[in-house]
N, C-alpha and C positions, 0 to 999 in steps of 0.2 A: 736737518740735524738739530737735536734738542739743545737749547741754550745758545744757539748761534745768533749773534746780533744781526738785525735786518735794517737795511737802509733803502729808502725809496728816493730816486732822483727824478725831479720834475723838470723835463726839458720842453722844447717846442720846435716844431719843424718849420721855422722860418730861417732859411740859410742853414749852415752847418756849425756855426760857432757854439750854439747852445749844446748840441750833441757832443762836440769835441770836449767841452768843459765837463759835461756829465761823464764822459768816458775817462777823462783824467782823474776825476774824483773816485769813480767806481774802481779803477785799476788799483789805486792805493788802498781803498777800503777792502777789496778782495784780498790783497796781499797781507792784510791784518786779520783775516779770518771772517770778515763780514760777508753776509749774503746781500747782494745788491740787485735791484731792479730799476730800470729806467722807463718812465712813461712819457709819451709824447702828449702833452696836454691839449694840443690842437686836435689830435685824433680822438682823444678822450671826450671832447665836446661834441664829437660826431663828424663824420667824414665831410658832410656838406658845410657845416659851420667852419671847420678848420680850413677847408679849401677857400671859402669865401674870405676869411681873414687874411690868408696869404695873398689872395687876388687883390684885395683892397690895398695891402701894403705895397705890393709891386706897382699898382697903379699910381700910388702917391709918389713913389720914387721915380716914375717915368715922367712926371711933370716937374720941370725945373723950379726949384724953390718951394714946392708944396710941402714936402715933409720937413724941410727947414722951418717953415712957418709953424707947422704942428708941433715939432719938437721944441723949438725955442719959446714959442708963445703959450703953449698948452702943457705939454708933458713936463718940461723943465720947471715951469712955474707952479705946477699943480693947480691949474685953472679948473673952472667948473666943467669944461669939456673933458679934461683929463679924468676927473673924478667920475663923471658919467660913463666914460669908456671903461674905466676900471670896474665900476659896479656892474656894467652889462656883461663883461667877460667873466667876472667872478660868479655871477648868478648862473651862467651856463656851465661852469665847471664844478661848482661845489657838490652838486648831487652825484655826478659820476665819480668824483674823487672820493666822496664819503663812502659810496658803495664799494669802491675798490679797497679802501683802507679797512672797512669792516671785514672784508674777506681775507685781506692780506695785511695784518697789522705790521707797523714799522716802528722801530726804536728811534729812527732818525729820518727826517725828510730834508733833503737839500733841494731847494728851489733854484734852478739856474735859468728860469724863464719867469718873467714878471707876472703873467697870468697864474702860473702855478703858485707863486708866492702869495697872491691875493687869496686864492682858494684855501691853501694850507693854513693861512692865518685865521680865516673864519672857522675852520674846523678844529683849531688847536684845543679848545676846551673840551671837545668830545674825546680826545685822546691825551689825558693829562700826563702820561709818562713819556709821550713822544716829544723829541726835541726837533725844533724847526730852525734850519740855517738857510739864509738867503745868500747866494753867491753871484755877484755881478762883476764882470770884468770891464764894463764901460767906465771911462774916466769920470763921468758925471751921471750916476744913476738917477733916472728921472722919477717923478712922483709915483708911477705905477709899480715901481720896485719896492716901495717903502710902506710897511703895514704894522699894525700892532701884533702882539703874540708871536714875535720872532725872537728866538733866543740869541741869535748872533748873525750879524751881517759880515760877510767876507768880501773884501775889495782888494784891488791890486795897485792902488795908488793913493797917496795921502789925501789928494784933493777929492777923491771919491768918498772918503770918509765924511768930509764936510758936506757933500751933496746929500748923503743919507741923513746927517744930523739936521739939515735944513728942515726936513719934514718930521723927524722924530728926534728932538734934542737929547732924549734919554736913551737912545738906542745904544746897544753894545756893538761896536764895530772893530774889526781886526784887519790890518793890512797884511797880505801874504804875497809871495812871489807869484807871477802869472803861471798857472799850471799848463803843462802840455802833456800829450800822451807819451807813454814810455818810449816808443820807437824813436822819438826825436832826440832822446839822450843817447841812443845807440846807433845813430846814423853812421854809415861807413866813411872812411877818409875820402877826401875829394878825388884823389887819383883812382881809387877803387870804384867809386860811383861813376866816374867818367868812363872808365873802361867798360863797365856794364852797359852804359848807354851809347857807347861808340862816339864819345866826344873827344876829338884829338887833343892831346896834351898841349898846354901852353896857349890854346886859343880861348877867346872870350866867350863866356856862356852865361845866359840869364835864365831864371825861372820866371815865367809870366803867368799869373793867375789872378783871379778877382772873385774869390768866394765861390760858393756852390752855384750861384746864379750866373757867374761869368759876366759881371757888370762892366760896362765901358767898352772901349774900342780894342778888345783883345786881339781879334784877328788882324785888324789893320796895323796894330802896333807890332805884331809878330812878323808880318810881311816887311814892314819898314826896318825893323831891327835886323832881320835876315839879310835884307839888301845892303845894310851897312856893314856886313861882315861878322855879325854876332850870331853865335849858335843860340837858338831859342827853344827852351822846353816849355811848351804852351799848353796849359791845362784848362779845359772847358768846364770842369765840374759837372753839374747835372744839366747844363744848358745844351740840349741836343742840337739846336740850331748852330750854336757856336762850334760844337764839335765837328759838324759838317763843314763849316766855313774854314776851320783850321786844317782839316784834311785837304781841302782845296788849295789852301795856301802852301801846304807842304808839297803838293804835287809840282808846284812851280818854283818853290824856294827850298832846296834840300837842307838848308841850315835850320829849318823849322821842324821840330818833332812834336806832333800833336798828341794830346792825351784827352780822354774823357774824364770820367770820375774814377780816380785811382787811389790805391792805398799806399803807393810808393812815394808819396810826397817827401818823406825824409831823405830818400836817395836822390830825388830831383834837386832838393835844396842843397844837399851836400855837393852835388856836381856843379852847381852854379857858383859864379863869382858875385852875383847880385840877385836879389829877389824883388821883382816888380809886382806889387799887389795893392789891393785896396786895404784900408784900415780894418783891423779885426784881429782875431786870434791867430791868423797866419803870421802876423808880425811877431808874436811871442815865440812861435815855432822857429822862425828864421833867426831870431836873436839867440835862441837856445843852441842852434847849430853854429851860430857865429857868422851869419851873412848880413851884409849891409842891405838897407831897404831903399827902394824908390817907390813912393806912395802915390797911387792913382787917386786923385780927388774926385771920386765918383759916388760916394755914399753920403747922402745928406744927413742932417740932424746929428745924432750921436756919432755918426761916422766922422764928421768934421771935428767934433770934440776929441775923439780918439786919435785922429790924424795929428792934431796939434800936439797931443801928449807924446806921440811917437817921435815927432821932430824934437821935442824937448829932451827926450832920452838920448838923442844923438845917434850918429852912424846911420842917418836917414836923410833923404831928400824928398821933395814933393814935385809932382808934375801935373800940369793940366792934361785933360783927357785926349786931346788930339794926337794922332799917331806920330806926327813930326815932332811934337813937343816931348813925347815919351822917348823917342829915339835920341834926341839931343841931350836930354837929361840923363838917360841911361849911359850914353857914352862918357859924359862927364863923371858920373858916379863910378863907372868902371875905371876911369883914370885915377880916381882917388882910392879905390878899394885896396885893402891890405891883403897880403897872401892869406889863404885859408888856414885857419887854426887846425891843429892835429886832432883835437877832440872838442866836445861840447863846451860852449862858452858859459853855460849856466848849469848849476848842479841840481840833479834830481833830489838829492838828499836835502837841499835847502828848502825846496817846496814841500817835501813830505814832512820834514820836521815842523815847519810852520803850520801845515794843515793838521797834523797830529796834535799840536799844542792847542789849536783852535777847538778841535773836537773835545779835548780833555777839559777845556774851559767851560763847556756846557754839559759835562758829565758823561761824555761818550768815549 
């Protein structure tokens, strides 16, 4: 359509958080008449390179303390190792992204993945009318998020603004509410959600999930919670092995309902009295629906920063990863939980107004 504004969102296929953020931004832009496209920068670098990057990240998370060391000693401080990693990733992506933008010009690029931010920054002078916004929901954006030639940084916590200014004191930063996909503002009432899932009224129910990778002792915790008399909606994400394990648990413990990768998370959250999850964008989704959190301390590095921030926001507890600890803390959290609210606890209009204001500030 002639004259229609075009936005390109640069995401990355490590977990689901980046894609969920891109979807939330794209949904609003489309409602305002924008044409949007989302690119997976990992795939844009080539299937082999993208798969290798994810494999390396998974391997670091599998070694206790390794990614903590990388995050706190290198990425957070902007050490030489971090700069070298940034340069290497940027060099791989700049060429493919340039070719794409030459074929599909954009008025606005929103980078929700650090590697995309680096490449778009280098290409900014090639497209002088294009605006570049970097959007990071981590409470402490690390060095690889921060670059020259960025018109605006969007963050979701005041402390995150200071993390950006650490590396670029002259950066323009705006704090906005954490965005979630529209379905989370339209989740059904708890009673309706429970009826659809066959959860008896008045009985305790939790949603148990840990990102797209299903990190931590999800199957063991589901079994333990079911044995303690709690109905468990257990989501494996894209972890096929975990999905099989949960199916096995459900065969022996009827209070456990297993799911793989599903689109009905808003319904599952609405049915639950408590959301048990790792730190990440799931927390914003649960807070939007109005459910308390029990946080699994299983994501190193930026995950620990985000976990501490969620605790500071309130209506949240934290547990160690062992299944027995999860169950004890979950029972305590359920004892404290308030009755479910009738509607969403956060306003879609609040996020959309802030996002619209941010775009207007850069001329979009």
